[in-house]
C-alpha positions, 0 to 999 in steps of 0.5 A, a space after each residue: 491485563 493483556 491489551 486489546 489491540 497493539 499497533 506497531 509502528 515501524 520508525 526509521 528517522 521520522 521524527 518530524 511526523 511522530 509527535 503526530 501520529 504518537 498523539 492519534 494513537 495514544 489518545 485513542 478512545 481505545 485505552 486498553 492498547 500498547 504501542 509498539 514503537 519499533 526505531 529502526 535504527 534512526 538516526 535522527 531525534 526519534 528514539 528520544 522522541 519516544 523516550 519523551 512518550 514513554 517516560 508519560 506514558 507506560 502504553 508505548 513500549 520501545 523496541 530499538 535495533 540496528 537498520 534493518 528494514 520495515 520488513 523487519 520492523 513489523 515483524 519485530 513488532 509482532 514479536 513483542 506485541 501482546 493485545 487480542 488484535 493487532 494492527 499496523 500504522 506507518 510513524 508520519 500517518 495519524 488516525 481519527 481518535 475512535 478508529 481502533 474502538 471501532 473495528 476493535 468492537 466490530 471484529 469482537 461483536 462480529 467474531 472477525 478475524 481482518 476489519 477493514 476502514 477506508 483511508 483518506 490520503 493527506 497531500 498538505 494542501 487539499 485531501 483525497 478519500 480512497 472510494 471503495 466498491 463496498 458497501 459498510 458494514 460488508 462481511 464475508 465467511 467461509 469461503 466467500 473470503 478467499 474468493 472475493 478478498 485473496 482473489 482482489 489482491 492477486 488483481 482485478 477482473 471484469 468491472 475492476 478492471 476499469 479503476 486501475 487507481 485502486 489496483 493496490 488500495 485492498 493491500 495495506 496492512 494500516 487499514 486493519 486489524 488482525 485476529 492475533 490468533 490468526 496471525 500466531 498460528 499461522 506464523 504470519 510475517 512479512 517476507 524480507 524487501 532483499 527477496 522482493 524488494 516492494 510490496 510487502 504489505 500484498 504478499 503479508 495480507 493474502 497468507 492472511 486473508 487465505 487463512 482467515 474465516 471472517 472478514 469486515 469492511 467499514 465504509 469509514 475513511 479513518 486511517 490519512 495516509 500522508 503523502 506530501 513528503 513521499 520520496 518514491 516512485 510519486 516524484 523520483 525515477 527508481 530504475 530498480 521498479 520494474 525488477 522488483 515487480 517482477 519478483 513481486 509476481 513470481 511470489 504470487 504465482 508461487 503462492 499461488 501454485 502452493 495452494 492450487 489457485 488456478 481460473 480466475 487468480 491467474 486470470 486477475 495475476 495477468 490483468 495485474 502485471 498488463 495494469 502495472 505498466 502504467 505505474 512502470 510508464 509514470 515512473 520513466 516520466 520520473 527520470 530526471 529531465 536532464 536525461 531527456 524525451 529521447 532517453 524517455 522514449 528508450 526506456 519506454 521501449 524497453 519496458 513494453 519489450 519485458 516479455 510476462 508484461 508485453 504478453 499479459 498486455 496482449 491478453 488484458 481486455 479494455 474493453 469496458 474500461 474509459 475511453 482514455 484507458 482502452 485507447 493507452 492499453 491499446 497502444 500499452 499491447 500492439 507496442 506502439 511506445 511512441 503513442 505510449 510514452 506522449 499519454 504517459 507526458 499528458 498522464 503526468 502533467 494531470 498527476 502534477 496538477 490533481 496532486 498538487 504537488 512537485 516531481 522532484 529529485 530524491 531529498 536526502 534532508 527527507 525523513 525515512 519514510 521506507 523508500 519501498 514500503 508497498 505503498 510506495 511502489 505501486 500502481 501510480 494511477 492513485 495518483 492520476 485518476 483517483 475513484 472520484 476523480 480530480 473532486 478536491 476535498 477540503 482538509 
């Protein structure tokens, strides 16, 4: 029998977390599903773990391949999927037992192309729910999907710019359920990360939402996004990050040109570029301390001189933002690198305190969640000031 939902899990050296992830998926209250586990050339015991589960539960299907990155792994999963709807889960994350039943019933009951739920960021010692400014059960149809959701994915407008921490919160694929015929009809795939370097989720969603005729948001945090093991820009310096974001901006610009989207869409992209100075700046703060304050300051100066970023900052309107953001963007827009650097130092200290995590270099023995995923190269402000302030929820 054809499954109602196919869940695609790209895996690379995640043996440490697979039990938790697979148990949450195979234990769903929606039993008519299949889990497409794509082992992307793991060198640890991930594949053996998958075979152990597959022997006990035929709903787990294994695709073993040579290492090619998360985009290629997800694309292989899409080709193998047979469900009416398709979801994505990362292998060190987990989901509530009724997440897919709720998303599926809402999708089928309302004839919805894309459904989305909220999520919780799990830090090991505490958790924080990501808050979204939409009511539970919000539905967009027809042109409203493009006007509301595609534009949000491109970037923020007006009051949305008051919360830099929400810049890429809409762009993840793992909080959503997609109609399979939407993906098949429009030949949607993930772009090779060799081309863009990061944010493949956002680019996939831009095209998915552009072609979708309906969207439903369920304001319930059912997905658990594990961040305690992240070997990411939130914990180690990535010197390639500015160039990766430049590639992302070019891809979004090409998408807007291809579909004749102008006006608010271009303003939203400009705001995205300006607000990314936060994540790019905090990335510099994660450089090895041996490099010294002088080197970090020189990198901040070079960052503020990047042509596309400096142009976006000069036209960015932060007047409706909180006082600290207004001050930060004023300094950044006028190229006052020393002032920006001091504020970044303070932000970094606050981020570490709020998340309960310490900076560290890249841990070669750490689990292999893809360090180039969109969730690992987004605006770092989500680690700084969460939508619910510094409130910490118990795990």
